[in-house]
C-alpha positions as CSV (number, residue, x, y, z in Angstrom):
1,M,0.4,-1.1,12.6
2,R,-0.7,-1.0,9.2
3,V,1.3,-3.5,6.6
4,A,0.7,-3.1,2.7
5,V,1.8,-6.1,0.7
6,V,2.5,-5.7,-3.0
7,L,2.1,-8.2,-5.4
8,H,2.9,-9.1,-8.8
9,I,0.0,-10.4,-10.9
10,I,0.8,-11.5,-14.7
11,S,-2.4,-10.2,-16.0
12,L,-2.3,-7.1,-14.9
13,L,1.4,-7.2,-15.9
14,E,0.9,-7.7,-19.2
15,I,-1.8,-4.3,-18.8
16,K,1.0,-2.0,-17.4
17,S,4.3,-2.9,-16.1
18,S,3.9,-1.1,-12.8
19,T,0.1,-2.3,-11.8
20,R,-0.1,-3.8,-9.0
21,R,-2.0,-5.6,-6.6
22,V,-1.5,-4.2,-2.8
23,L,-3.3,-6.3,0.2
24,L,-3.6,-4.0,3.4
25,F,-3.5,-5.3,6.6
26,E,-4.3,-3.7,9.9
27,V,-1.7,-5.7,12.7
28,D,-2.2,-5.7,17.0
29,G,0.9,-7.7,17.3
30,D,-0.6,-11.4,16.4
31,L,-3.7,-10.4,14.9
32,I,-5.0,-9.5,12.0
33,T,-8.0,-7.2,12.8
34,A,-8.5,-5.9,9.6
35,L,-8.1,-6.7,5.8
36,D,-8.7,-4.8,2.5
37,E,-7.4,-5.1,-1.0
38,D,-6.9,-2.4,-4.2
39,I,-4.9,-2.1,-7.2
40,V,-2.3,0.7,-7.7
41,S,0.4,1.8,-9.8
42,I,3.9,2.0,-8.3
43,A,5.5,3.9,-11.0
44,D,5.0,7.1,-10.0
45,M,6.5,7.7,-5.9
46,N,4.2,11.2,-5.1
47,W,1.4,9.4,-6.2
48,L,2.3,5.8,-4.5
49,S,3.7,7.8,-0.9
50,L,0.2,9.7,-0.6
51,W,-1.8,6.6,-1.2
52,L,0.1,4.8,1.3
53,L,-0.1,7.6,3.3
54,G,-4.0,8.1,2.8
55,K,-4.3,4.5,3.9
56,R,-2.2,5.5,7.0
57,V,0.4,2.5,6.3
58,D,3.7,2.6,8.5
59,K,5.4,-0.7,6.4
60,L,5.6,-1.7,3.0
61,Y,6.7,-4.9,1.6
62,C,7.3,-4.7,-2.5
63,D,9.8,-5.7,-4.7
64,G,10.9,-3.8,-8.0
65,L,11.2,0.0,-6.3
66,T,14.3,1.8,-7.0
67,K,16.8,2.6,-4.2
68,S,15.6,6.2,-4.7
69,G,12.0,5.4,-4.1
70,K,13.0,3.2,-1.3
71,R,14.3,6.3,0.3
72,Y,11.2,8.6,-0.7
73,L,9.0,6.3,0.9
74,E,11.3,6.0,4.0
75,N,11.3,10.0,4.2
76,A,7.6,10.2,4.0
77,G,7.9,7.9,7.1
78,I,7.1,4.1,5.5
79,T,9.4,1.6,6.1
80,V,10.3,-0.6,2.9
81,H,11.0,-4.2,2.8
82,S,11.5,-6.9,-0.3
83,L,8.7,-9.5,-0.1
84,K,11.2,-11.9,1.2
85,H,11.5,-10.4,4.6
86,I,7.5,-11.1,5.0
87,K,8.4,-14.2,6.7
88,E,9.8,-12.5,9.4
89,H,6.3,-11.9,10.7
90,P,4.8,-15.4,10.6
91,V,0.8,-13.9,11.1
92,L,1.5,-12.1,7.4
93,E,3.4,-15.3,6.3
94,A,0.8,-17.6,6.8
95,L,-1.7,-15.7,5.0
96,L,0.0,-15.5,1.8
97,L,0.6,-18.0,-0.9
98,K,4.2,-19.9,-0.4
99,D,6.3,-19.9,-3.9
């Protein structure tokens, strides 16, 4: 399963409010086999969904999406969760900084 986690970066938020850092994980059970990172804009749902589908993302952890944006991504086959739900996946939680 491919998982994308959208993080907030203060310096990027100052430049453009919709620009986010995205970490991509390839998760196989309790093992992470691949890791990638990119900078994306979450303002345009068409572009974001194409980017996620191009990266073969199955699950997205992201805060700040509208309800219609979440529905749009879910209709494209991408499960959307808020960042607080990442605690349900202990392998991913261990890799990310805690508040």
